[in-house]
Each structure stands twice: as structure tokens, then as C-alpha cells.
C-alpha positions, 0 to 999 in steps of 0.5 A: 410033630410029636410034642416031646420030640427030641431036638437032635436034628434042627434042619429036619424040624425046620424043613417040616415047618417049611421055613428058611434058615432066617425065619426059623432061627430068628424066631428064637433069637439066633442068627442065620449063620449061627443056626446054619452051624447048629444044622451042620453039627455044631453042639447046640447050647441047652438054652438054644435047644430049649427055645427051639423046643418051646417055639417050634415044637410046643408052639409058644410065642415068645413075644407073648410069654412071660417068665412066670408063664413058662414056669407054669407050663413047665410045672404043669407038663411035668406034674400032670402031663395028661392035663397038659396035653388036653389043654394044649390040644384045646388051645390048638383048636381055638387057634385054628390048629388041629 
């Protein structure tokens, strides 16, 4: 999945990750029934889209992240995208990801 992929089809993202609705939506604090409505076309609020992007596209573990951490990541991503990508790639290698 591309790091900055647009959140236009959450069902497609969920299928790529091979997760059921309960697993996928619970990771961002949304009920299965709420997630089902978003997958069926209901407009997703911006905070939900951002959580989906952080958790399922960027790979941020919300339980381990603090508010300041997320602000730093956002600032780095905007101000120095090359460094952000290199650090992200390096972190993935250390976590056993490709």
C-alpha cells in the first residue's frame, strides 16, 4: 500500500490487510456496525479518516503513541518528506517489515 494513499475505499484497505470488520474498525475505536456504514458509502468524519490513515496505512500503533509523537510525525512528514520516508523504511526493517 502506498504511504499516502487516499482514504476513499476503507473496504478495499481492509481486504488488503486481510482483516474482518471487527478487527479493522476496533483498532481505531469504531464499532463494527459504524465501520460497515462507512464501507457502504456513508461519509466518514475527518478524525476517523485520519485515524484510519495513521493506523492502517502509516502503521502507527495508537496504544503506544502520545499526542506529541503524532504532532512530530505530522510535522516531519510535511517539512521533510524524504527524511520521513527513510526513517519510516528503517523503522519497518527493525520491526520485521519490508
